[in-house]
N, C-alpha and C positions, 0 to 999 in steps of 0.2 A: 727438262724438268719443269713440270707445271705445278703452280701453287695457287691456292685460293686463300687470300688474306694470310699468307705465309704458312698455311697448312699444305703439306705435300699431297698431291693427287696420287693415290695408290692404285685405284682401279677405275677406269672410265667406261662410260657407255653401257651400263647395265639397263637394257630396255625393259620397261614394264608396260602393262596395258594402258596405264594412264600417265606415262612420262618416262623420264630417264633418271637413273641413279648414278652418281659418281661417289666413290669411297675416298675419304680423306683421313689424315692421321691425327687431327686435332678438332676440338670443338671451336667453332668460330665465335669469337666474342664481338659484342657491339663496339663499333669504333665511332667516336663522336668528336674527338679533338683534332685540330689541325697540327701540323708540325710545330708551328709557333706556340700553340697552346701547350704542347708537350714540354717545350723549353721553359715556358712560364710556370709550369706546375712542378717541375722536378728540382729538388733542392741541390742535387749533384751537378746541375747545369747553371748555377748562379753566375759564374764568370762568363759563360757563353751567352747568357741572357743579356748581360751588360754589353758584350761585344756586338751582338746582333742589333741592339737598340742604337749603338753608336754608329753602325755602318748602314743603317736604314734598310736592312734586309727583311724586316718584319713583314712588310707587305707581300714580298715574294713567298715567304714561308706560310702565309695565310691564304695565298691564292690557290685557285684550282690548278691541278696538275698532278704529276706523279714524280716525286723526287725521292732520293735517298739522302738523308742527312747523317753524316758520320760525326756525331755530336761529341766534341771534346769535353770531358768532365772537368770539374774543378781541379782534380788531381793532375790532369794532363797539363793545364795551364801552370800549375805550381812547379812542374818539372823543368820549365825553361827559365833562364836567368831573368830576374825581375827587370833588369835594364832592357833586355830584348823585348819583354812583354810590354813595358811602358812605351817603348819606341813604336811598336806595331799599333798599340791602342791609340797612340797619338797621331798616327799617319793614316788618314781615311782611305787612301788608295791601297796601302799595304794591308790594312785590316780587311778591306773588301776582298782582295786577292786571297788572303788567308782563309776567310770564311767560304768563299766560292770554291776553294780547293777541297773543302769538306762536303760539298754537295754534288751528288751524281745526277745526271740528266734523266735518269729513269728509276723507277721503284725496283729495288733489288732485295728480295727476301733471302735470308741465310740459306734456306733449303735449295734455292736455285743457283747458288754460287758454286762454281766448280773451279778446280785448280787452274791457274794460268789465265783467268779472265781479266781483260783490260777494260776499264771503264773510264769514260770521259767525264771530267768535272765541269761545273759551270765556268770555271776559270779558263777552260780550254786545255788544261793539262790532263794527264792520264794517271790512274792509280791501278796497280796490279792487285786485284782482289782474288783471293784464292782460299784454299783450305789445307790444313796439315792435320791429318787424322780428324778428330772431332772439332778442332779449333779453326776459326776463320782467321785469315791473315790479310794484312794490308802491306804491300811492298815487301812481302816475305816475313813480316813481323806479326806475332799473335797479340794484337793490342785491342781487340774488340772485347769490351768488358760485359756488355749486355746487348742482346740482339733482338731484332724483330719487334720493336715497339711500334704498333700500328697507328697511323694517323689517317685522316680522311683524304689527305693529298700526298701520301707517301709513307715512307718507313724511316724509323730512326734506329741507328745502331750507336751505342755509347762506346767511345774509344778513350783509352787512358793515356794516349800520347798525342801531342799536337803534331799535325802534318803541315810543316811550314814550306810553302812553295818558294822557288828561287826568287820570284818577283817581290817577295816580302822580306828578303834578306839584304843586308848591306854587302858591299864588295868584300869587306873583311871576313864576314861570316861565310860567304861563298868560297873565298880563297882558302879558308881554314879546312874546308871539307874536300879540297881538290888536290891536284898534283902540284900546286904551287904553294903548299902550306909552308915550306921552308922559306920561300920568299916573303911570305906574310910575317914570319918570325923576324926576318931581317928588318922589315919595315917597323915592327914593334920595337925592336932593340934600338933602332935609330930614332925613336920618338916620333915616327911619322904615321902611326896607325890611325890617328884621328882623320887623316885624309881618306882612309879607306872605310871609315864608319860614317 
């Protein structure tokens, strides 16, 4: 699938006497903002803006390149427990891992995403990007709220859930999501959960 500024190429290589015509399905708008400027101007990304500033990722998101930012909205940050959010925001390494887990190494328009596509993040992890009918999915969940916000150095898709990588979780949080969740409950009942957090 070929796209031009996220417009799908419908018919290619119509030769004319003075050039070539390619037919696309959208009008191409002028793009002037970097990904960082998109974050700075969108009200729904206020918490992300604070997190990016604290992690010193602004320079990357202003630099030349082609990235895809899966931008968690304020709503996404509000869905996780306040204690967990404060812990991550207060830990520079966990915060950087969290944000890098939301940045893909290449520009990916919604039109070019097909089911079962695996994309590598800046953190070195992978995300399963796909589609279910008309909806885009991340790791099988339809959490993309707004797609194809174009920037001069890539594309922004707004997501309404936070994607927390294992490297930004405590042992307790990891254990609760795994096959040892019963053991975790025993630690908690014994008053030892603080060792795992």
